[in-house]
C-alpha positions in Angstrom: 5.6 -156.3 70.0 5.7 -159.9 68.0 7.3 -162.4 69.8 9.4 -164.0 67.4 12.5 -165.6 69.1 10.6 -169.1 69.5 10.5 -169.8 65.8 14.0 -167.7 65.3 15.3 -170.5 67.5 13.7 -173.4 65.4 15.1 -172.0 62.2 18.6 -171.1 63.4 19.0 -174.8 65.3 17.8 -176.7 62.7 19.6 -175.4 60.5 23.0 -175.2 62.7 22.0 -179.3 63.4 21.7 -180.1 59.5 25.4 -179.0 59.0 26.5 -180.9 62.0 27.7 -177.5 63.3 27.0 -178.1 67.2 29.6 -179.5 69.1 30.0 -180.7 73.1 34.2 -180.6 73.0 35.8 -177.4 73.7 38.6 -177.3 72.0 40.8 -174.0 73.0 42.9 -172.6 70.7 46.6 -171.2 70.7 48.1 -170.9 74.0 45.7 -170.8 75.9 44.6 -174.6 75.0 48.4 -175.3 75.4 48.2 -173.8 78.5 45.6 -176.1 79.7 47.3 -179.0 78.6 50.4 -178.2 80.6 47.9 -178.2 83.5 48.8 -174.2 84.9 45.0 -173.4 84.0 41.7 -174.5 85.6 38.3 -174.6 83.8 35.6 -174.4 86.7 33.5 -173.7 83.6 33.4 -173.0 80.5 33.3 -169.1 80.5 35.6 -168.8 83.3 39.5 -170.3 83.3 42.0 -169.8 86.1 45.5 -170.1 85.9 48.0 -171.1 89.1 49.0 -167.3 89.1 46.1 -165.8 89.1 45.3 -164.8 85.7 41.3 -164.8 85.2 40.8 -164.8 81.4 36.6 -165.2 80.5 35.8 -166.2 77.1 33.6 -164.6 75.1 30.8 -166.6 72.8 29.7 -163.5 71.1 32.1 -162.3 68.2 34.0 -159.0 69.0 33.0 -156.9 65.5 33.1 -152.9 67.1 30.0 -153.3 69.6 32.0 -153.8 72.4 30.8 -157.6 73.5 34.2 -158.1 74.9 33.6 -155.7 77.7 29.9 -156.3 78.0 30.0 -160.4 78.6 33.0 -160.4 80.9 31.0 -157.6 82.7 28.5 -159.7 83.8 30.8 -162.7 84.5 33.4 -160.2 86.8 30.5 -159.0 88.7 29.4 -162.6 90.6 33.0 -163.7 90.3 34.0 -160.5 92.6 36.7 -159.7 90.2 37.4 -156.1 88.6 37.2 -155.8 84.9 41.1 -154.5 84.8 41.9 -157.9 86.4 41.0 -160.1 83.7 41.6 -160.7 79.8 39.1 -161.8 77.7 39.6 -164.2 75.1 36.9 -165.8 71.8 35.1 -168.9 72.8 35.3 -172.1 70.5 32.2 -173.3 68.8 30.6 -175.7 71.4 27.2 -176.3 72.4 27.4 -174.5 75.9 27.8 -171.0 73.6 24.9 -171.5 71.8 23.1 -168.1 71.4 19.2 -169.0 73.1 17.8 -165.9 71.5 18.7 -167.6 67.7 19.5 -171.1 68.4 22.7 -171.4 67.3 26.6 -169.6 68.1 25.7 -166.2 66.6 26.3 -162.5 67.0 23.5 -160.8 65.7 19.7 -159.8 66.0 21.1 -157.1 69.3 20.7 -160.6 71.2 24.2 -160.4 72.9 23.6 -158.6 76.5 19.7 -160.0 76.0 20.6 -163.9 75.9 24.1 -163.7 78.4 21.9 -161.5 80.9 21.5 -164.3 83.3 23.7 -166.6 82.0 26.5 -165.3 82.0 26.0 -164.0 85.8 24.7 -167.6 87.1 28.0 -168.4 85.2 30.7 -166.5 87.1 28.3 -166.9 90.3 28.8 -170.8 90.1 32.6 -170.5 90.1 32.6 -167.8 93.2 30.9 -170.6 94.5 33.3 -173.4 93.5 36.4 -171.6 94.3 34.7 -170.8 98.3 33.5 -174.6 98.3 36.9 -175.4 97.6 38.3 -172.9 100.5 36.4 -174.3 102.7 37.5 -177.6 102.0 41.0 -177.2 102.4 40.3 -175.1 105.3 38.0 -176.8 107.1 35.7 -173.7 108.0 32.1 -173.2 107.7 31.8 -171.9 103.7 29.9 -169.5 105.3 32.6 -167.4 106.8 34.9 -166.9 103.5 34.3 -164.2 101.4 35.4 -163.9 97.6 36.6 -160.8 96.2 38.9 -158.8 94.0 40.6 -162.3 92.9 41.0 -163.3 96.6 39.5 -166.0 99.2 39.5 -164.1 102.5 38.5 -166.9 105.8 38.6 -166.4 108.9 42.1 -166.5 111.5 43.6 -164.6 108.8 42.7 -167.3 105.9 44.0 -166.6 102.5 44.8 -167.7 99.1 44.1 -166.3 95.7 41.5 -167.9 93.3 44.7 -169.5 91.3 45.8 -171.0 94.4 41.9 -172.7 94.3 41.2 -173.4 90.6 42.6 -176.9 90.3 40.3 -178.0 93.4 37.5 -176.1 92.5 37.5 -177.8 89.6 36.8 -180.5 91.0 34.1 -179.1 92.8 30.4 -179.8 91.8 29.0 -177.4 90.4 25.7 -175.2 91.9 23.0 -175.6 90.2 21.2 -172.3 91.0 23.7 -170.4 92.3 22.4 -167.2 94.5 23.3 -164.0 92.2 23.4 -160.5 93.6 20.5 -158.1 93.6 21.4 -155.5 90.9 21.1 -152.4 93.8 24.5 -154.4 94.8 26.0 -154.2 91.1 29.9 -152.7 91.7 30.6 -153.1 88.0 27.1 -153.7 85.9 26.1 -150.3 85.4 29.4 -148.5 85.2 30.9 -146.8 82.3 33.6 -149.4 82.1 36.3 -148.2 79.3 36.8 -150.9 76.4 38.6 -153.4 77.6 39.9 -154.5 73.4 40.9 -150.8 72.7 44.5 -150.4 73.8 45.0 -153.7 71.7 43.9 -152.0 68.9 45.2 -148.5 69.6 49.2 -150.4 69.5 48.4 -152.8 66.6 48.4 -156.1 68.7 44.8 -156.5 68.2 44.3 -159.8 65.8 42.0 -159.1 63.0 41.6 -161.7 60.3 42.7 -159.6 57.9 46.0 -159.6 60.1 46.9 -163.9 60.6 49.9 -165.1 60.3 50.8 -168.7 59.6 53.9 -170.6 59.6 54.3 -171.3 55.9 51.8 -169.0 54.8 50.3 -168.5 50.9 48.0 -165.8 49.9 45.3 -166.3 47.6 42.3 -164.3 45.8 39.3 -164.8 43.9 37.3 -163.7 40.9 34.1 -164.7 40.9 31.3 -164.7 38.1 30.3 -160.6 37.9 26.5 -161.8 37.5 26.2 -163.3 41.4 24.9 -166.9 41.0 26.7 -167.6 37.5 29.6 -170.5 37.2 33.0 -171.4 35.6 32.4 -172.2 32.5 36.6 -172.5 31.4 39.2 -170.4 31.9 42.6 -170.2 30.5 45.7 -169.2 33.9 48.5 -170.1 31.5 49.8 -166.5 31.9 49.4 -166.5 35.8 50.9 -169.6 36.3 53.9 -168.2 34.9 54.3 -164.8 37.0 56.4 -164.6 39.7 56.0 -165.8 43.0 52.4 -167.7 41.7 52.2 -171.4 43.2 48.8 -172.3 41.3 45.4 -171.5 40.4 42.6 -173.2 41.3 39.3 -173.3 40.5 36.7 -173.9 43.1 33.1 -174.0 43.8 32.1 -170.6 43.0 35.1 -168.7 41.0 38.8 -169.4 40.7 41.1 -168.5 42.9 45.5 -167.8 42.5 47.9 -168.6 44.9 50.8 -166.9 45.9 53.6 -165.9 48.2 52.4 -162.5 48.4 48.8 -161.1 48.3 50.1 -158.2 46.0 51.2 -161.1 43.3 48.3 -163.1 43.7 46.1 -160.7 42.6 48.5 -159.3 40.2 48.2 -162.3 38.3 44.3 -162.8 39.0 44.1 -159.7 36.8 45.6 -162.0 33.5 43.2 -165.2 33.9 40.3 -165.3 31.7 37.6 -166.7 32.8 34.1 -167.3 30.7 31.1 -167.7 32.8 27.5 -168.9 32.7 25.9 -165.6 33.9 22.2 -167.8 34.3 19.8 -166.1 35.5 20.4 -163.2 37.2 22.0 -161.4 34.0 18.3 -160.3 33.2 17.6 -158.5 36.4 18.3 -154.5 37.0 17.2 -152.9 40.4 14.5 -151.3 38.5 13.4 -154.7 37.6 13.8 -156.2 41.3 11.8 -153.5 42.6 9.1 -153.6 40.4 8.5 -157.8 40.7 8.0 -156.9 44.1 5.6 -154.0 44.1 4.0 -156.3 41.6 4.2 -159.0 44.3 2.6 -156.7 47.1 -0.3 -156.2 45.1 -1.3 -159.4 43.8 -0.1 -161.9 45.7 -1.3 -164.2 48.7 -0.7 -162.4 51.7 0.8 -164.4 54.8 -1.0 -162.9 58.4 1.7 -161.4 61.1 -0.8 -161.4 63.3 -4.5 -162.4 63.6 -6.6 -158.5 62.7 -7.5 -156.8 65.4 -10.8 -155.1 65.0 -13.6 -155.0 62.6 -10.7 -153.3 59.8 -13.3 -153.6 56.8 -16.1 -152.1 58.7 -13.7 -149.7 60.8 -12.8 -148.8 56.8 -16.2 -148.9 55.1 -17.2 -145.7 57.8 -13.8 -143.6 57.6 -13.9 -140.0 57.0 -10.9 -140.5 55.1 -9.3 -143.3 53.2 -5.3 -142.4 52.6 -2.4 -144.4 50.9 1.2 -144.9 50.5 3.7 -146.7 49.1 7.3 -146.9 50.8 10.2 -148.8 48.9 13.7 -149.3 50.4 16.2 -150.0 48.2 18.7 -152.8 48.4 21.6 -152.2 50.6 25.2 -153.3 51.1 26.6 -154.0 54.2 30.2 -152.9 52.8 31.8 -153.7 56.4 35.7 -151.3 56.3 37.7 -155.1 56.0 36.7 -157.0 53.4 35.7 -160.4 53.1 38.9 -162.8 54.1 39.4 -166.1 56.2 42.5 -168.3 57.1 42.2 -172.5 56.3 44.6 -175.0 57.0 43.7 -178.1 55.8 45.5 -181.0 56.7 44.5 -184.3 55.7 41.1 -184.6 57.8 41.9 -181.9 60.1 41.1 -178.4 59.4 42.5 -174.9 61.0 40.3 -172.2 60.0 41.1 -168.4 61.7 39.4 -165.3 61.1 36.3 -163.1 61.4 32.6 -164.8 61.4 29.5 -164.3 63.4 28.4 -167.8 62.7 30.9 -170.2 64.4 28.9 -173.5 64.4 27.6 -172.2 60.8 31.5 -172.1 59.5 32.7 -175.5 61.1 29.4 -177.0 59.4 29.7 -175.7 56.3 33.5 -176.5 56.1 32.9 -179.8 57.5 29.7 -180.3 54.3 32.3 -178.9 51.9 35.5 -180.8 52.4 33.6 -184.2 53.8 35.3 -184.2 57.3 33.8 -183.9 60.0 32.7 -180.9 62.2 34.8 -182.2 65.2 37.6 -182.2 63.2 37.7 -178.5 62.5 39.0 -176.2 64.9 38.0 -172.5 64.8 39.2 -169.5 66.2 37.4 -166.2 65.7 39.4 -163.0 65.2 38.7 -159.8 65.8 35.6 -158.6 62.9 36.6 -155.2 61.2 33.2 -154.7 61.0 29.8 -157.2 60.4 26.0 -155.8 60.0 25.4 -159.4 59.2 27.5 -159.8 56.4 30.0 -162.3 58.4 26.8 -164.5 59.0 27.5 -165.5 55.5 30.1 -168.8 55.3 31.4 -168.3 51.5 34.6 -167.1 52.0 35.3 -169.3 54.6 34.3 -172.3 53.0 36.7 -170.8 49.3 39.4 -170.5 52.0 39.6 -173.9 53.2 38.8 -175.5 49.4 41.7 -173.5 48.4 43.9 -174.9 51.4 42.6 -178.4 50.1 43.9 -177.7 46.7 47.8 -176.1 47.2 47.6 -178.5 50.9 48.9 -174.9 52.6 48.0 -173.1 54.8 46.0 -170.0 53.0 44.5 -166.6 53.7 42.4 -165.8 51.2 41.6 -161.7 50.8 38.9 -160.2 48.1 39.7 -157.1 47.1 37.3 -154.4 48.4 35.5 -154.4 44.7 35.2 -158.3 45.0 33.6 -157.3 48.4 31.2 -155.1 46.8 29.5 -156.9 44.1 29.6 -160.4 45.9 27.1 -159.7 49.2 24.2 -160.9 50.2 22.3 -157.6 50.1 19.7 -156.6 51.9 16.6 -156.5 50.0 14.3 -154.4 48.3 11.2 -154.0 51.0 7.9 -152.4 49.3 5.8 -151.3 52.8 1.9 -150.3 51.0 -0.1 -148.9 54.4 -3.7 -147.6 54.2 -5.4 -146.2 56.7 -9.5 -145.2 57.9 -9.2 -141.8 59.7 -12.1 -140.0 61.8 -13.1 -136.4 61.1 -10.1 -134.9 63.4 -7.8 -137.2 61.4 -6.8 -139.9 64.0 -6.9 -143.6 62.3 -9.7 -146.0 63.1 -8.3 -148.5 60.8 -4.9 -148.9 59.6 -3.7 -152.3 57.2 0.2 -152.7 57.1 1.5 -154.7 54.3 5.0 -155.7 53.4 6.7 -157.6 50.6 10.3 -158.8 50.4 12.5 -161.2 49.8 13.1 -163.8 52.7 16.5 -164.4 53.8 15.6 -166.9 56.0 14.0 -169.0 53.0 17.5 -168.3 51.3 20.0 -169.0 54.7 17.5 -171.6 56.2 15.7 -173.2 54.1 12.0 -171.4 55.6 9.6 -173.4 53.9 7.4 -171.5 51.5 4.1 -169.8 52.5 5.4 -169.7 56.0 6.0 -166.5 58.4 9.2 -165.3 58.3 9.4 -163.4 61.6 12.9 -161.9 60.4 11.3 -159.7 57.4 7.8 -158.5 60.4 10.2 -156.9 62.6 8.4 -153.6 64.1 5.6 -154.3 61.3 3.5 -153.6 64.3 3.8 -150.2 65.6 2.8 -149.3 69.6 -0.1 -147.0 68.9 -3.2 -147.4 70.2 -5.2 -148.3 66.8 -8.8 -150.1 67.3 -9.0 -151.8 63.6 -5.8 -153.3 62.5 -4.4 -156.0 59.7 -1.0 -156.9 59.1 0.1 -159.0 56.0 3.2 -160.2 54.7 4.4 -161.3 51.0 7.3 -163.1 50.5 8.8 -162.6 46.2 11.7 -164.0 45.4 13.2 -161.4 43.3 16.3 -163.5 41.9 19.2 -161.2 44.4 21.1 -163.1 46.8 20.2 -161.4 50.0 21.2 -161.6 53.8 20.9 -159.9 56.7 21.2 -156.4 57.3 22.0 -154.3 60.2 18.4 -154.3 61.6 16.9 -156.4 59.0 14.0 -155.7 58.4 12.8 -153.1 61.2 15.2 -150.7 58.8 12.3 -150.9 56.3 9.0 -151.8 58.5 10.2 -148.7 60.4 10.6 -146.0 57.9 7.5 -146.8 56.0 5.7 -146.8 59.4 7.0 -144.0 60.8 6.9 -141.7 57.7 3.1 -143.0 57.3 2.4 -141.9 61.0 3.9 -138.4 59.7 1.4 -137.8 56.8 -2.0 -139.0 58.5 -0.4 -136.0 61.6 0.0 -133.6 58.4 -3.4 -134.5 56.8 -5.2 -133.7 60.1 -3.3 -130.4 60.7 -1.9 -131.5 63.8 1.7 -131.7 65.2 3.2 -134.6 64.5 4.6 -135.0 68.3 1.2 -134.7 69.9 -1.0 -136.7 67.1 1.4 -139.5 68.8 1.2 -138.8 71.9 -2.2 -139.4 71.7 -2.4 -142.7 70.7 0.1 -143.9 73.3 -2.0 -144.2 76.3 -1.6 -147.0 78.8 2.3 -147.2 76.5 4.5 -145.9 78.8 8.2 -146.7 77.9 7.0 -145.3 74.7 5.3 -142.0 75.6 7.8 -141.3 77.8 11.2 -141.9 74.5 9.0 -139.9 73.1 8.6 -137.0 75.2 12.2 -137.4 76.3 13.5 -136.9 73.0 11.1 -134.1 72.0 11.8 -131.9 75.0 15.7 -132.5 74.4 15.6 -131.7 71.1 13.4 -128.5 72.1 11.1 -129.8 70.3 8.0 -126.6 69.0 10.7 -123.9 69.7 11.9 -121.4 66.8 14.9 -123.0 64.3 17.5 -121.1 62.1 16.2 -120.2 59.4 16.2 -123.1 56.4 16.1 -125.6 59.0 13.4 -128.3 60.4 12.8 -131.0 62.5 11.3 -134.4 62.4 10.2 -136.7 65.0 9.9 -141.1 64.9 9.4 -143.7 67.5 9.8 -147.8 67.1 10.1 -150.3 69.6 13.1 -153.1 68.5 15.0 -156.1 70.0 13.0 -155.1 73.8 14.8 -151.5 73.3 12.3 -148.3 72.9 14.0 -145.6 70.9 12.3 -141.8 69.9 14.6 -139.9 67.5 14.5 -136.4 66.4 16.2 -135.1 63.3 17.0 -131.4 63.0 17.7 -131.0 59.0 18.3 -128.0 56.1 19.5 -128.3 52.8 23.1 -127.8 50.9 23.6 -125.9 48.1 23.2 -128.5 45.8 19.9 -129.7 47.0 21.3 -132.0 49.3 20.3 -132.8 52.9 22.4 -132.1 55.5 21.8 -133.6 59.1 22.7 -130.9 61.9 21.9 -133.0 64.6 20.2 -136.3 65.8 18.3 -136.3 69.6 17.7 -139.7 70.6 16.5 -140.9 73.9 16.3 -144.4 74.4 15.1 -147.1 77.0 17.0 -150.1 76.4 16.0 -151.4 79.9 19.3 -152.5 82.4 22.2 -151.2 81.1 25.2 -153.5 81.4 27.6 -150.5 79.9 25.8 -147.4 79.5 29.1 -145.9 77.3 28.8 -148.6 75.0 25.3 -147.8 74.8 25.8 -144.4 73.8 28.4 -145.6 71.4 25.9 -148.2 69.8 23.9 -145.2 69.4 26.1 -143.1 68.0 27.5 -145.3 65.2 24.0 -146.7 64.3 22.7 -143.3 63.5 25.6 -142.2 61.3 24.9 -146.1 59.5 21.5 -145.3 59.2 22.5 -141.9 57.6 23.7 -143.9 54.6 20.6 -145.6 53.7 18.1 -142.5 54.0 20.7 -139.9 51.8 23.7 -142.2 50.5 22.9 -146.3 50.0 21.6 -148.2 47.1 22.8 -151.4 45.5 21.6 -150.8 41.6 21.9 -153.6 39.0 22.8 -153.5 35.3 23.2 -156.6 32.9 23.0 -158.3 36.4 26.1 -156.6 38.0 26.4 -154.5 41.1 27.2 -151.3 39.4 28.5 -149.8 42.8 32.3 -151.0 43.0 33.8 -149.1 46.3 33.7 -146.4 48.7 33.6 -143.6 45.5 30.7 -145.0 44.7 29.0 -146.4 47.7 30.2 -143.7 49.9 30.4 -143.6 53.5 28.7 -140.4 55.6 32.0 -138.4 56.5 33.2 -137.3 59.6 32.5 -133.3 58.6 28.8 -135.0 57.8 28.0 -136.6 60.8 25.5 -134.1 63.2 25.7 -133.7 66.5 24.4 -136.1 68.7 22.3 -135.5 72.0 21.4 -139.3 73.6 19.0 -139.5 76.1 19.3 -142.8 78.2 16.5 -144.1 80.6 17.3 -145.1 83.9 15.3 -148.3 84.1 14.8 -152.0 86.5 13.7 -153.7 83.1 15.3 -156.9 81.7 17.8 -155.2 79.1 17.3 -155.0 75.3 19.8 -154.8 72.5 20.9 -151.7 71.0 23.4 -152.8 68.3 20.6 -152.1 65.4 17.3 -149.7 66.3 19.2 -146.9 66.1 19.7 -147.5 62.6 16.3 -148.1 61.6 14.0 -145.2 63.6 17.3 -142.6 62.2 15.4 -143.2 58.3 11.9 -141.9 59.4 13.4 -139.3 61.9 15.5 -137.6 58.8 12.9 -138.1 56.0 9.9 -136.0 58.1 12.3 -133.6 59.1 13.2 -133.2 55.4 9.3 -133.3 54.4 8.8 -130.6 57.3 11.2 -128.4 56.2 10.7 -129.2 51.7 6.9 -129.8 51.7 7.8 -132.7 49.7 7.3 -136.6 50.8 9.6 -138.6 49.2 8.6 -142.2 49.7 11.8 -143.7 48.4 15.4 -143.6 49.4 18.0 -142.7 49.3 16.5 -139.0 49.6 19.2 -137.3 47.5 19.1 -134.0 45.7 17.6 -135.3 42.2 15.1 -137.6 44.5 13.6 -134.2 45.9 13.5 -131.8 42.7 11.7 -134.6 41.3 9.3 -134.8 44.5 
């Protein structure tokens, strides 16, 4: 494994500071902030707010985009505060330094870090409030604090003394904050580790949950935007005369990267936008095709100077010279769109130097800093409220649509909700970059690897997004570049190549490309050796108990080695990512048209100490289906710089009838928690690819594995 935490922190924290995005003050928007001003809510710390009526509100510093943080984060606090999860309310945290994700260096939701970052921090926060409440009660009752118990929202003292948390919240807020309060031994947990139903489910079912697309403000107007069909192009001129005369239209506004139409309804804005005639300066991107992006990356991998991911292990050159056979393969992962169900949108209200921003974002400080820079205002004059996210997958780490909303609001001097069309969303993404993995293995007479060279070539998102210096290792490109296998002589290289595309962090980031390549290659080595792929892997896992255990559990659960129905085959794959260990077995067949049908996926996961096993299972199910889309269906193609996939009809998601049976084995563990929102996506690709190769005898090394790709293999 590569420990990339330090370098990740330095990249992202430096960027956030440069944008002016770190705020010390806590400005809570909406009704909670009003209640605090009225003196009815008390804040023993930044994570817990207790009202006089004993209403307990816990703030989540991570954006809820379906992954369950509005449940798992509060569970950690509630455990130490000794309140039932049903007793609390959850709201979003505002931008503030106290809410910085220590693993990423900024207030960011991503990288499967939420539980990993909050595991100890949030438990301490809950314990601090518990101890402060006890101190307040001890002072009022004049008794030894050791005689007071805090439980289920009540403080219980000697001689029948009792009171609610709310009764003591004001006094507790003035107590010294204990730096190192005693937190529970995991054996005493009453909440953490239990299957807890999602606290946000009722609101999502009854429609009261507020997504960005639902936001309404008094006097709000609506905007849609036209952007250059070639990403990076600029407006040369435009004619909005016809649009201005249409019903409900208030303005046609040029912004930094397009032309917006503002109207009294979104549909009127959209219809008027269709009449705006824009002349574009398409720029250099107009020459790009998906084939040219892939080929330039392939050539860069062959010729460009590589960056060492880690120092070579052993004597690689000599091991290759002495090998019985040298095997080489190249794997290609195409560009992918995030395409969340809720298109990009944000609501902004600019009033002089004061700005209100409401909407779905994964990067609160970045949003604040980017809008401050665009409007030339102070970050502390920007109030940001995060809504539920209708999907993110990394797309809502970007800030383009948020800045657009603010620019439009300033231009029309009204609160504006900007909503992109699905087509604008699909064709103006920050795409997962092309990945080219070139692998070479030297094997002995038994087919076991004695030397391996892993080379990864791709575009650096971190250079584009955070200014990573050229010729510097980007750890987000090197994830899972190292496998868990015992191989005596290894070399791992990285080539950063700017293909000219606008790229972004996509679910599982480089795990999704590197695991596909590495685990497919291991399967090819097993076939060359004439060995069972499961047994072949196990031979290389001596001294790697967590790897070996999940591989064994997945194989056993899937019935590895047992007969299958005619026309079916299994594939297996293994990985570590985000401090979690996963093995997957996929069972596939071919449909009549030659496309791949995934019948069953079995996954064994060791994610360390689980906060909510129910959420872990849901995340695995979600990520497997998401990964299926990338391995079997999806790729972004370009013609004259224009993205050709415009909607779900030609970038088709995995349908319900296509979803496989998913069997999950969760390992009980006392290790520190790992992340689980993303790794299932990465390991799905090689598990399915290996099953297809076992079934057809054809190895497809370029995704997606379509019927046409199999015919040509």
